[in-house]
SEFI-64354 format. One line per field, with one value per residue (C-alpha): x, y, z; residue in one letter. Coordinates in nm, 2 decimals. Layout:
N
px = [X|...] $
py = [Y|...] $
pz = [Z|...] $
res = [A|...] $
END
This chain:
635
px = [-17.64|-17.42|-17.07|-16.83|-16.76|-16.49|-16.50|-16.60|-16.94|-17.03|-16.90|-17.11|-17.42|-17.38|-17.38|-17.02|-16.82|-16.51|-16.39|-16.22|-15.99|-15.91|-15.81|-15.56|-15.54|-15.35|-15.65|-15.99|-16.25|-16.42|-16.65|-16.61|-16.47|-16.19|-16.04|-15.85|-15.95|-16.32|-16.28|-16.09|-16.31|-16.63|-16.49|-16.40|-16.74|-16.91|-16.72|-16.86|-16.58|-16.62|-16.40|-16.36|-16.19|-15.92|-15.87|-15.58|-15.52|-15.31|-14.98|-14.79|-14.88|-15.03|-15.35|-15.56|-15.47|-15.67|-15.99|-16.17|-15.98|-15.78|-15.92|-16.00|-15.77|-15.54|-15.46|-15.46|-15.24|-15.20|-15.06|-15.36|-15.42|-15.07|-14.73|-14.72|-14.39|-14.54|-14.85|-14.63|-14.36|-14.32|-14.05|-13.83|-13.88|-14.09|-14.37|-14.71|-14.98|-15.28|-15.38|-15.66|-15.72|-15.77|-16.08|-16.09|-15.76|-15.57|-15.21|-15.02|-15.29|-15.07|-14.70|-14.41|-14.36|-14.70|-14.70|-14.39|-14.52|-14.86|-14.71|-14.47|-14.76|-14.97|-14.67|-14.65|-15.02|-15.06|-14.73|-14.73|-15.05|-15.09|-15.02|-15.07|-14.95|-15.06|-15.16|-14.94|-14.67|-14.61|-14.65|-14.39|-14.15|-14.16|-13.80|-13.49|-13.56|-13.42|-13.58|-13.56|-13.63|-13.34|-13.13|-13.04|-13.13|-13.37|-13.46|-13.79|-14.07|-14.16|-13.83|-13.86|-14.23|-14.20|-14.53|-14.59|-14.70|-14.69|-14.95|-14.86|-15.07|-15.45|-15.53|-15.88|-15.80|-15.48|-15.64|-15.95|-15.72|-15.52|-15.84|-15.97|-15.65|-15.64|-16.01|-15.92|-15.66|-15.35|-15.08|-14.97|-14.61|-14.72|-14.89|-14.62|-14.78|-15.02|-14.94|-14.91|-14.74|-14.40|-14.27|-13.96|-13.82|-13.50|-13.27|-13.30|-13.69|-13.87|-13.99|-14.31|-14.23|-13.94|-13.69|-13.58|-13.29|-13.15|-13.00|-12.82|-12.93|-12.58|-12.47|-12.77|-12.72|-12.36|-12.35|-12.56|-12.52|-12.64|-12.93|-13.04|-13.01|-13.23|-13.50|-13.49|-13.55|-13.83|-14.00|-13.98|-14.13|-14.44|-14.66|-14.90|-14.84|-14.46|-14.34|-14.12|-14.04|-13.76|-13.54|-13.35|-13.12|-13.11|-12.84|-12.96|-13.32|-13.46|-13.73|-13.94|-14.17|-14.41|-14.52|-14.81|-15.17|-15.37|-15.58|-15.95|-16.14|-16.45|-16.70|-16.49|-16.44|-16.82|-16.88|-16.63|-16.80|-17.15|-17.09|-17.27|-17.05|-17.19|-17.00|-16.90|-16.70|-16.81|-17.06|-16.83|-16.61|-16.89|-16.83|-16.46|-16.53|-16.56|-16.27|-16.15|-16.04|-16.40|-16.47|-16.25|-16.43|-16.78|-16.94|-16.67|-16.65|-16.35|-16.40|-16.06|-15.74|-15.38|-15.19|-14.98|-14.85|-14.59|-14.42|-14.10|-14.19|-14.52|-14.56|-14.88|-14.68|-14.51|-14.83|-15.13|-14.93|-14.93|-15.22|-15.55|-15.89|-16.22|-16.57|-16.87|-17.10|-17.38|-17.17|-17.06|-17.41|-17.54|-17.29|-17.38|-17.75|-17.65|-17.47|-17.77|-17.98|-17.75|-17.92|-17.65|-17.60|-17.62|-17.62|-17.25|-17.05|-16.70|-16.51|-16.53|-16.17|-15.90|-15.52|-15.56|-15.91|-15.92|-15.79|-16.04|-15.85|-15.50|-15.27|-15.27|-15.40|-15.05|-15.07|-15.35|-15.14|-14.78|-14.80|-14.66|-14.33|-14.04|-13.81|-14.03|-14.32|-14.65|-14.66|-14.31|-14.08|-14.32|-14.64|-14.60|-14.73|-14.95|-15.12|-15.50|-15.67|-16.05|-16.25|-16.59|-16.69|-16.57|-16.76|-17.07|-17.05|-17.01|-17.30|-17.52|-17.45|-17.53|-17.88|-17.96|-18.22|-18.07|-17.74|-17.65|-17.29|-17.02|-16.66|-16.34|-16.07|-15.85|-15.62|-15.65|-15.35|-15.31|-15.06|-15.30|-15.58|-15.38|-15.34|-15.72|-15.78|-16.16|-16.15|-16.50|-16.40|-16.18|-16.47|-16.70|-16.44|-16.40|-16.77|-16.92|-16.68|-16.43|-16.51|-16.34|-16.00|-15.85|-15.56|-15.29|-14.94|-14.67|-14.44|-14.15|-14.05|-13.68|-13.63|-13.36|-13.58|-13.89|-13.68|-13.58|-13.94|-14.06|-14.28|-14.33|-14.16|-14.30|-14.42|-14.71|-14.83|-14.80|-15.01|-15.27|-15.26|-15.32|-15.61|-15.77|-15.78|-15.88|-16.18|-16.25|-16.26|-16.48|-16.73|-16.74|-16.61|-16.35|-16.16|-15.80|-15.54|-15.36|-15.04|-14.87|-14.50|-14.21|-13.88|-13.55|-13.65|-13.34|-13.20|-13.29|-13.01|-13.04|-13.03|-13.34|-13.52|-13.45|-13.57|-13.90|-13.92|-13.88|-14.15|-14.39|-14.32|-14.38|-14.71|-14.80|-14.85|-14.76|-14.79|-14.91|-14.78|-14.48|-14.41|-14.05|-13.95|-14.03|-13.83|-14.08|-14.04|-14.14|-14.04|-13.76|-13.71|-13.63|-13.37|-13.22|-13.22|-13.03|-12.78|-12.76|-12.85|-13.16|-13.26|-13.45|-13.15|-12.86|-12.74|-12.60|-12.83|-12.76|-12.92|-12.97|-12.92|-12.79|-13.08|-12.98|-12.97|-13.32|-13.43|-13.29|-13.46|-13.80|-13.75|-13.70|-14.03|-14.20|-13.99|-14.29|-14.31|-14.14|-14.00|-13.81|-13.64|-13.30|-13.28|-13.38|-13.11|-12.86|-12.96|-12.94|-12.60|-12.48|-12.60|-12.45|-12.79|-12.77|-12.95|-13.27|-13.23|-13.38|-13.70|-13.74|-14.04|-13.83|-13.66|-13.76|-13.67|-13.60|-13.26|-13.20|-13.35|-13.05|-13.05|-13.04|-12.73|-12.78|-12.59|-12.64|-12.32|-12.21|-12.48|-12.43|-12.38|-12.37|-12.64|-12.97|-12.95|-12.60|-12.72|-13.01|-12.79|-12.55|-12.83|-12.98|-12.65|-12.61|-12.96|-12.95|-13.26|-13.17|-13.50|-13.43|-13.12|-13.17|-12.87|-13.01|-13.35|-13.22|-13.05] $
py = [-7.94|-7.69|-7.59|-7.83|-7.74|-7.48|-7.49|-7.72|-7.56|-7.63|-7.98|-8.05|-7.91|-8.20|-8.44|-8.55|-8.67|-8.61|-8.58|-8.85|-8.59|-8.23|-8.05|-7.76|-7.49|-7.16|-7.02|-6.90|-7.17|-7.13|-7.41|-7.39|-7.65|-7.41|-7.47|-7.79|-7.81|-7.80|-8.07|-8.31|-8.26|-8.31|-8.63|-8.77|-8.66|-8.84|-9.16|-9.14|-8.96|-8.67|-8.38|-8.06|-7.75|-7.57|-7.26|-7.02|-7.13|-6.91|-7.07|-6.91|-7.20|-7.54|-7.44|-7.36|-7.71|-7.86|-7.69|-8.02|-8.25|-8.55|-8.67|-9.04|-9.10|-8.80|-8.45|-8.33|-8.02|-7.78|-7.43|-7.34|-7.28|-7.14|-7.16|-6.96|-6.79|-6.68|-6.56|-6.35|-6.21|-6.04|-6.14|-5.87|-6.04|-5.75|-5.84|-5.83|-5.62|-5.81|-6.18|-6.28|-6.60|-6.43|-6.25|-5.90|-5.95|-5.92|-6.03|-6.23|-6.48|-6.77|-6.83|-6.84|-7.21|-7.28|-7.66|-7.70|-7.47|-7.63|-7.98|-7.89|-7.74|-8.06|-8.27|-8.04|-8.09|-8.46|-8.62|-8.93|-8.88|-8.95|-8.63|-8.62|-8.31|-8.21|-7.91|-7.70|-7.61|-7.98|-8.11|-7.88|-7.91|-8.29|-8.33|-8.13|-7.80|-7.46|-7.20|-6.85|-6.68|-6.84|-6.88|-7.24|-7.60|-7.70|-8.05|-8.22|-8.06|-8.40|-8.41|-8.07|-8.10|-8.44|-8.54|-8.91|-8.90|-8.64|-8.65|-8.48|-8.39|-8.40|-8.58|-8.72|-9.09|-9.07|-8.94|-9.16|-9.47|-9.36|-9.28|-9.63|-9.80|-9.59|-9.67|-10.04|-10.00|-10.00|-9.80|-9.49|-9.62|-9.93|-9.74|-9.76|-9.88|-9.60|-9.41|-9.04|-9.06|-8.97|-9.13|-9.18|-9.52|-9.71|-9.75|-10.13|-10.13|-10.28|-10.03|-10.14|-10.00|-10.00|-9.72|-9.47|-9.32|-9.26|-8.92|-8.80|-8.47|-8.39|-8.40|-8.22|-7.92|-7.87|-7.99|-7.78|-8.03|-8.32|-8.11|-8.03|-8.39|-8.50|-8.25|-8.39|-8.74|-8.62|-8.43|-8.72|-8.96|-8.74|-8.97|-9.23|-9.48|-9.47|-9.30|-9.49|-9.44|-9.20|-9.21|-8.93|-9.02|-8.80|-8.91|-9.26|-9.22|-9.29|-9.05|-9.25|-9.10|-9.36|-9.31|-9.07|-9.17|-9.21|-8.90|-8.90|-9.02|-8.84|-9.02|-8.97|-8.59|-8.56|-8.72|-8.48|-8.17|-8.29|-8.29|-8.04|-7.73|-7.41|-7.22|-6.93|-6.85|-6.94|-6.69|-6.61|-6.41|-6.17|-5.91|-5.91|-5.83|-6.18|-6.36|-6.18|-6.50|-6.60|-6.31|-6.46|-6.80|-6.74|-6.75|-6.97|-7.33|-7.57|-7.82|-7.98|-8.08|-8.12|-7.94|-8.08|-7.73|-7.78|-7.44|-7.45|-7.17|-7.33|-7.59|-7.75|-8.03|-8.11|-8.10|-8.20|-8.37|-8.34|-8.57|-8.39|-8.51|-8.33|-8.34|-8.44|-8.18|-8.29|-8.22|-7.88|-7.78|-7.90|-7.67|-7.38|-7.42|-7.40|-7.08|-6.93|-7.00|-6.80|-6.49|-6.25|-6.39|-6.11|-6.32|-6.36|-6.68|-6.54|-6.85|-7.21|-7.31|-7.47|-7.49|-7.42|-7.33|-7.51|-7.85|-8.14|-8.46|-8.61|-8.47|-8.80|-9.15|-9.28|-9.11|-9.34|-9.65|-9.54|-9.21|-8.87|-8.86|-8.81|-8.65|-8.41|-8.18|-8.18|-7.82|-7.68|-7.60|-7.73|-7.93|-8.31|-8.48|-8.71|-8.41|-8.43|-8.09|-8.06|-7.78|-7.92|-8.05|-7.74|-7.52|-7.73|-7.69|-7.32|-7.29|-7.50|-7.29|-6.98|-7.12|-7.16|-6.92|-6.61|-6.65|-6.33|-6.41|-6.67|-6.55|-6.75|-6.59|-6.86|-6.86|-6.99|-7.18|-6.99|-7.23|-7.52|-7.30|-7.22|-7.59|-7.62|-7.60|-7.59|-7.23|-7.23|-7.21|-6.91|-6.73|-6.81|-6.71|-6.37|-6.32|-6.44|-6.51|-6.22|-5.96|-5.68|-5.82|-6.16|-6.26|-6.48|-6.57|-6.52|-6.42|-6.30|-6.27|-6.38|-6.73|-6.79|-6.70|-6.88|-7.20|-7.18|-7.12|-7.42|-7.19|-7.20|-6.96|-6.60|-6.63|-6.85|-6.57|-6.32|-6.54|-6.57|-6.19|-6.11|-6.35|-6.22|-5.87|-5.97|-6.15|-5.87|-5.61|-5.83|-5.86|-5.48|-5.52|-5.33|-5.60|-5.62|-5.88|-5.86|-6.05|-6.17|-6.08|-6.19|-6.02|-6.18|-6.54|-6.77|-6.73|-6.36|-6.12|-5.74|-5.77|-6.00|-5.75|-5.48|-5.71|-5.74|-5.37|-5.30|-5.56|-5.39|-5.05|-5.19|-5.33|-5.01|-5.20|-5.04|-5.30|-5.17|-5.48|-5.71|-6.01|-6.05|-6.42|-6.56|-6.87|-7.09|-7.46|-7.73|-7.57|-7.63|-7.26|-7.23|-7.50|-7.30|-6.99|-7.17|-7.38|-7.21|-7.55|-7.66|-7.98|-8.12|-8.09|-8.04|-7.75|-7.43|-7.13|-6.76|-6.63|-6.27|-6.28|-5.92|-5.71|-5.40|-5.60|-5.73|-5.37|-5.28|-5.56|-5.47|-5.11|-5.19|-5.38|-5.07|-4.81|-4.57|-4.50|-4.17|-4.31|-4.58|-4.33|-4.32|-4.70|-4.73|-4.49|-4.68|-5.01|-4.87|-4.73|-5.06|-5.23|-4.96|-4.86|-4.48|-4.45|-4.54|-4.24|-3.93|-3.76|-3.95|-4.18|-4.49|-4.40|-4.57|-4.29|-3.92|-3.78|-3.63|-3.28|-3.05|-2.76|-2.43|-2.23|-1.90|-1.66|-1.35|-1.18|-1.28|-1.54|-1.79|-2.13|-2.35|-2.61|-2.47|-2.67|-2.54|-2.18|-2.23|-2.36|-2.07|-1.82|-1.96|-1.93|-1.57|-1.47|-1.66|-1.86|-2.19|-2.36|-2.34|-2.56|-2.89|-3.03|-2.94|-3.06|-3.40|-3.44] $
pz = [5.94|6.12|6.19|6.37|6.73|6.79|7.17|7.46|7.50|7.13|7.16|7.47|7.29|7.05|7.34|7.27|7.57|7.36|7.00|6.80|6.65|6.74|6.43|6.50|6.23|6.19|6.00|6.12|6.07|5.74|5.64|5.26|5.02|4.92|5.27|5.34|5.70|5.60|5.34|5.56|5.86|5.66|5.50|5.84|5.97|5.67|5.77|6.13|6.31|6.55|6.46|6.67|6.53|6.74|6.53|6.59|6.95|7.18|7.12|7.40|7.64|7.61|7.79|7.48|7.34|7.63|7.52|7.42|7.65|7.52|7.18|7.14|6.84|6.81|6.69|6.33|6.27|5.99|5.96|5.74|5.37|5.31|5.46|5.79|5.68|5.35|5.54|5.77|5.55|5.21|4.96|5.11|5.45|5.59|5.84|5.68|5.85|5.71|5.72|5.48|5.68|6.02|6.16|6.04|5.86|6.19|6.17|6.44|6.54|6.43|6.51|6.27|6.17|6.30|6.25|6.46|6.74|6.76|6.78|7.06|7.26|7.21|7.33|7.64|7.70|7.64|7.59|7.37|7.18|6.80|6.60|6.22|6.04|5.69|5.47|5.25|5.51|5.60|5.25|5.10|5.39|5.41|5.31|5.39|5.23|5.16|5.40|5.25|5.58|5.77|5.45|5.53|5.46|5.73|5.84|5.74|5.93|6.06|6.25|6.40|6.49|6.67|6.50|6.43|6.06|5.79|5.51|5.18|4.89|4.89|5.21|5.20|5.13|5.34|5.65|5.62|5.60|5.90|6.10|6.02|6.14|6.46|6.52|6.49|6.76|6.54|6.72|6.53|6.53|6.34|6.05|5.79|5.46|5.38|5.06|5.09|5.43|5.57|5.89|6.10|6.16|6.23|5.93|5.97|5.96|5.67|5.40|5.23|4.88|4.64|4.72|4.45|4.65|4.99|5.10|5.42|5.56|5.68|5.31|5.18|5.40|5.29|4.93|4.68|4.40|4.62|4.74|4.38|4.29|4.58|4.48|4.13|4.26|4.48|4.19|3.95|4.20|4.27|4.07|4.21|3.92|3.88|4.21|4.46|4.82|4.92|5.23|5.42|5.70|6.02|6.27|6.34|6.21|5.86|5.73|5.48|5.22|5.08|4.72|4.66|4.72|4.39|4.32|4.38|4.08|3.95|4.17|4.48|4.40|4.35|4.69|4.86|4.71|4.79|5.17|5.40|5.40|5.55|5.28|5.51|5.83|6.18|6.31|6.61|6.37|6.26|6.53|6.44|6.07|5.93|5.75|5.43|5.25|5.20|4.96|4.68|4.69|4.82|4.47|4.31|4.21|4.20|3.92|3.89|4.07|3.96|3.69|3.41|3.33|3.60|3.61|3.80|4.04|4.13|4.41|4.28|4.10|4.43|4.63|4.41|4.14|3.76|3.70|3.65|3.77|3.75|3.89|3.68|3.52|3.75|4.06|3.94|3.85|4.19|4.36|4.13|4.23|4.60|4.53|4.35|4.66|4.89|5.02|4.91|4.56|4.31|3.99|3.93|3.95|4.01|3.89|3.77|3.80|4.00|3.98|3.60|3.49|3.15|3.24|3.28|3.20|3.21|2.94|2.75|2.78|2.87|3.21|3.32|3.28|3.31|3.50|3.40|3.21|3.45|3.19|3.01|3.06|2.87|2.75|2.77|2.60|2.33|2.36|2.36|2.05|2.27|2.43|2.42|2.38|2.43|2.59|2.49|2.83|3.02|2.77|2.82|3.20|3.18|2.94|3.16|3.47|3.26|3.21|3.58|3.72|3.88|3.71|3.51|3.43|3.48|3.49|3.46|3.69|3.83|3.52|3.17|3.05|2.72|2.56|2.61|2.47|2.16|2.09|2.05|1.68|1.72|1.85|1.99|2.35|2.28|2.12|2.41|2.67|2.51|2.44|2.77|3.05|3.09|3.35|3.16|3.23|3.18|3.39|3.22|3.31|3.05|3.34|3.11|2.74|2.76|2.62|2.88|3.17|3.03|3.00|3.37|3.45|3.26|3.04|2.66|2.42|2.43|2.08|2.21|2.43|2.15|1.94|2.21|2.28|1.91|1.89|2.21|2.09|1.74|1.89|2.14|1.86|1.63|1.92|1.98|2.33|2.54|2.73|2.85|2.94|3.27|3.24|3.55|3.54|3.76|3.82|3.93|3.87|3.84|3.50|3.47|3.42|3.40|3.02|3.04|3.25|2.99|2.71|2.90|2.96|2.59|2.52|2.76|2.60|2.26|2.37|2.56|2.88|3.22|3.49|3.83|4.00|3.94|4.15|4.27|4.27|4.62|4.71|4.88|4.97|4.73|4.39|4.15|4.12|4.49|4.45|4.16|4.38|4.66|4.45|4.11|3.96|3.78|3.97|3.67|3.43|3.67|3.46|3.60|3.63|3.68|4.00|4.10|4.48|4.53|4.67|4.46|4.14|4.22|4.27|3.93|3.75|3.91|3.83|3.46|3.45|3.59|3.41|3.38|3.75|3.84|4.16|3.97|3.73|3.91|3.92|3.56|3.45|3.66|3.51|3.15|3.21|3.35|3.03|2.81|2.69|2.75|2.42|2.61|2.84|2.68|2.56|2.24|2.20|2.21|2.54|2.87|3.10|3.08|3.18|3.52|3.56|3.55|3.81|3.62|3.73|3.90|3.66|3.88|3.98|4.33|4.37|4.65|4.46|4.77|4.82|4.96|5.28|5.35|5.29|5.53|5.81|5.77|5.76|6.08|6.27|6.16|6.27|6.60|6.50|6.66|6.58|6.21|6.23|6.06|6.24|6.58|6.49|6.39|6.73] $
res = [M|G|F|L|P|I|N|K|E|E|M|E|S|L|S|W|D|R|A|D|F|V|Y|V|T|G|D|A|Y|V|D|H|P|S|F|G|V|S|I|I|S|R|V|L|E|D|A|G|F|R|V|A|I|L|S|Q|P|D|Y|K|S|C|D|A|F|R|E|F|G|K|P|R|L|G|F|L|V|T|A|G|N|I|D|S|M|V|A|H|Y|T|V|S|K|K|K|R|T|Y|D|Y|Y|S|P|G|G|K|A|G|L|R|P|D|R|A|T|I|V|Y|C|N|R|I|R|E|A|Y|G|D|I|P|I|I|I|G|G|L|E|A|S|L|R|R|F|A|H|Y|D|Y|W|S|D|K|I|R|R|S|I|L|V|D|S|R|A|D|I|L|T|Y|G|M|G|E|K|I|L|L|R|I|A|E|L|L|D|K|G|V|P|I|K|K|I|R|D|V|R|G|C|V|Y|L|A|S|P|E|D|K|I|H|F|P|V|A|A|T|F|D|Y|N|E|L|K|S|N|D|R|K|Y|A|E|A|F|G|V|Q|Y|K|N|Q|D|A|V|S|G|K|A|I|V|E|L|Y|D|G|K|A|L|V|Q|N|P|P|M|P|P|L|E|R|E|E|L|D|R|V|Y|S|L|S|Y|M|R|T|Y|H|P|S|Y|E|P|L|G|G|V|P|A|I|E|E|V|R|F|S|I|T|H|N|R|G|C|F|G|A|C|N|F|C|A|I|A|F|H|Q|G|R|T|V|R|S|R|S|K|E|S|V|L|S|E|A|K|K|I|T|E|M|K|D|F|K|G|Y|I|H|D|V|G|G|P|T|A|N|F|R|Y|P|A|C|D|K|Q|L|K|S|G|V|C|A|E|R|K|C|L|A|P|T|P|C|K|N|L|K|V|D|H|S|E|Y|M|D|I|I|S|S|I|E|Q|L|P|R|V|K|K|V|F|I|R|S|G|I|R|F|D|Y|L|M|Q|D|K|N|G|E|F|F|K|K|L|V|R|D|N|V|S|G|Q|L|K|V|A|P|E|H|C|S|S|A|V|L|S|C|M|G|K|P|N|F|G|V|Y|E|G|F|R|H|R|F|F|E|L|T|K|S|M|G|K|E|Q|Y|L|V|P|Y|L|M|S|S|H|P|G|S|R|L|S|D|A|L|E|L|A|L|C|L|K|R|D|K|Y|A|P|E|Q|V|Q|D|F|Y|P|T|P|G|T|A|S|T|V|M|F|K|T|G|I|D|P|L|T|M|K|Q|V|Y|V|A|T|D|Y|H|E|K|Q|L|Q|R|A|L|L|Q|Y|N|K|P|Q|N|A|P|L|V|R|E|A|L|R|K|L|G|R|E|D|L|I|G|N|R|P|E|C|L|V|R|P|E|T|A|R|K|P|D|L|R|K|G|A|D|R|R|P|A|A|E|R|R|V|Q|G|S|K|A|S|G|N|K|K|A|S|P|T|R|K|K|R] $
END
């Protein structure tokens, strides 16, 4: 067992004359099952294919893309674990200076819109060679999509990249099927019936699946309502049981999305996670400081996939889907044992989680036969009457890991869905969680307290969180512990007005919580909330939604959520005056912010009452001290 080759020298040491696939990625090469490149490459290797990893190649020319020579079957291309634009820019569109997925955290080792750039370089190097794109960037940009950074509706990334096939969602079965067909000599242009794929064809070509709808890009980019409608259709067909094909027209070409590939079942997931991962970054990165992203997952375990929570600002539903699948207890324990045998293991399993930590099965039995409901969610605004709630298996897995030699503690950090937990009338898992599995702080995601905002987010009523919060601290106190909740909060989400931000500020003050961090809503591809931001329309209901697009209003909303920070005081006072709530400016306990500090007047007879800066300038002129002049210094 060892790392897959990352250069020609390593490939030749394996006695390969060439690779079957060259996998190009915008991330450093980390061979761990939390990284998509590692999973896909190991699955292909397990099926007998040779995969070479071209990690963060120099994209300024095509030379680096010739490192391994021409692969036998084609190139696989991904921007990495996250969208390259999100990796590079903050929500205020400022350039990031740190990249968790690069050696030493160095920024700038991948290009903006990495998938497109890599594909264009491959075409320069090898011309008409099969190129298959996948990963989060490709998956969430597979249709015409709003691009926050350019503030326009961009074409499908498949069109702009000139790749042959786009794979969306979790790609193991999709890529394995494509690889088998290519290996049999089927031309890439003839592969048209694989689920989970998007391809370009002539509008007259046969489509192998029933079609839900057809849209025209020229209309989508100029008609907000049509664009919102299109996303609603895409979202409601993101189910392997009930989903249909969708078509977008691009000036004489038809972009066809086949229905989703069925999720991996338990035995298949177990197989994927049993493969030979090195569980760390390639040793060549050690002199550069390693790869920071490994620290979050080195001693963590993923036990599930999919999320039926389906928050509107989250892309998981559009990528992994709303149907949940999980690994067996035996598979999870096997991985836990491997972790305990690592030389730097200190006794702590940092997480046993996934998209949502406490989901193990589909939300209801109906989903197995009919798929997820297109017109309603499982948990919001209220839990479905068919929802099955059971933490017993998850609790048993956690308890069994705790019994392993060398394990001191097992934490749950990837996010408990508190509304699902509150539906569990048994209550034993809640007790165990508080007693054994919180590392001092438990992160949860109420996001807001305003009913209007929570409705736009696809979250439950705030009363559910308040019930959870009360019970958490009740249990914590009864167990003699000092533990805290760390709620994720979001400002300026579609639907949030300044008055909603004030409502949340007052709620935080009441609960004596002063958040150090607040997430501004970040419009990223593949979410219903991003469509709301662009169009002012909820694509799932087609109702109008208020959107704060003015930068200063966003500043005011954020400042209210962090009213306690001294630097925010002027903005908080401005927001309160706009809302007619001057009663909250003052020194009384119920106030959010103190009034401006008044400058005491100089009552001395003949005192110079001009501003200090003006007096200094005049004084320097009179004395002839030119160096003291702020005006001259500025020049």
